[in-house]
N, C-alpha and C positions, 0 to 999 in steps of 0.2 A: 373270415373280415368283420365279420358281427362282433369278435372281440375287441379289433384294434378301433372301430368303432366308438364302442364301451368306455374304452383306456382313454383315446384323446378326449372326447367329451369330459369325463370324470378331472382329466388332469387341466383342462380347458377352468372348468369350476373351481376345482384348489386354488390356481394361478388367480384367478378375478380374485375369488375370496381374499385370498392372501393379501394384495393391494388396498383393498375394504378396507382390512383393518388395519395396515400402516397410517392410513388416515390421508387425505390429499393436501397437498403444498400449493397455496396462494402465490401472489406478486409480494414484493416487497413492499412496504407500506410507509411511508413517510408520516405517517401521523402516527404511527408507534414510538415504542421506546429500545432503544440501543443501549447498553453498559460499552463504553469505552475506555479503555488502557491503552496510552501510548509511552514509552518509556526509552531510554539508552541505559546503557549501565554508569551514566552518572546523574543524570536527570530525570525525573519524571515529568511528565508534562499534565496527563490528566490519568486520573484512577478511578473507575467504573462511574464514568463519567455519564451524564444523558447527554447526547449528542442527536441531532436529526441525521447527518449525511456524513461521511467520511468521503474524501478523493483521492487514490490512492494511486501513485506510478509503481507498477510490477514488469515484470520481466516479459510476462505474457500478454501486456497490454494494459494502460491505464483504466481503472473501471472504479463506479462508485458504489458504496456501500451504505444501505439502509436498513432498518427493522427488518426482521424476519427476511433477511439474504439468504440465500441457499448456503450452507455450511461451507467455506471455501478456504485455503492452504496456498498461498501465492508469495511471492519473492521480493522484494521491493528492490528497484533500481535506482538512482540517481536521478532526485527531483522535485517537484513540489508536492506534499503532502495537505489536502485542504482540510479543514474540519470546520461544518458547518453546526453552530452552537443553535440551541433550541429558543436564544432570543434574537436569531437571526445574525450572528454578529460570525464572521467566517477568520478563522486561523491559520497561517501558512505558515510551513516547516519545508527546510529544504533536509531532505532527507538524503542519507549516503547509498545504506543497504541494510537489509534486514530481513525480517517475515512478517505475514499477515496471517492472524488466523481471523477466521469468521466461524461461529458457533452456531448450532442448532436453537438455541437457547437469546439468538440475538445480543449475544454478547461478543466484542470485537477486542483482541490484541494484537499490537502492531510495535514488534521491539524493534528497533534501528539502531546500528554499530555506533552512527553519528545521527542529529537532527539538531536543526538551530530554528528558530524561529526568523521569517524573513526581517523583520525589523534589527535584529543583532546582525547583519549581514554588513560588511565592508567593501564595497566596491571597487576602491585602490587595493585594499588585502588581497582581494581575490585574483584581480589581475597581476599584482607584483609575484604572487602562489603559483600561477599556473605559468608563469616567464620561467620561476626558478625550475617547477617541477617538469618543466620540456628540458629546461638545463640539463638539472641531474639526469633525465632518461636519456638525454642522447650520450651523456659520459660513463654513464653505469655501465660495467659489466652484462652479458647477456643473462647472466642469473640473474641480476636486480632488476632487468628492462622490464620485466612484467608487473614487478610491484608499481614501480614507478611511471608505468605507463596506464595503471589503474587511477593512481592519484591524480594522474592528470587528465584523465578521461571525466572525474568527478570534477575536478576543476573547470573543464570546457562545459560541462553542462549549466554548472552553476551560473558560469559566467552569461553564457547564451541566453540563460531564464533572466541575468540582470539587465541584460542589454536588449530582450525583448519586449519586456515592458517593463520601464523604469519608473512608467508614474503609479504603478500599482505598488511598488516598494519603499518603504519608509528609509531608505540606504543613505548609509552616509558618504559623501562621496570624499 
């Protein structure tokens, strides 16, 4: 019995000391610096730029990233990604899918399959594209329907965002 008490107290001390050597993690900090990279296969929007905050649409739920954010891996869902720059301007992009990597050194990489700044979007082209995608989905063979359904979902999400907040968008009508 005495041996078990000795072993358990020694193991507690080892456990506590191992956590003490790792250091303590604080809260994410908006005043810190964050190196941000955001790109698609065809275009690089940011490359190691210093930004204050990035708001990301992810499959697990939308979340904001500040400097000293806990290291994270996430999958993008179709939606609007907001980049809050250090001069207090906000740039918004529509992303289709991709990955988000937040590293322990406060660097963030977002690799999107497709992304466009909101001011480049054309509401009429989105409506036409959605109608065409739904028509193609309905007439497609069963093995191509999933592909067409995914395209249709992305366009619906984009259309819904455009209808939800048209004043914030500088879209061509």
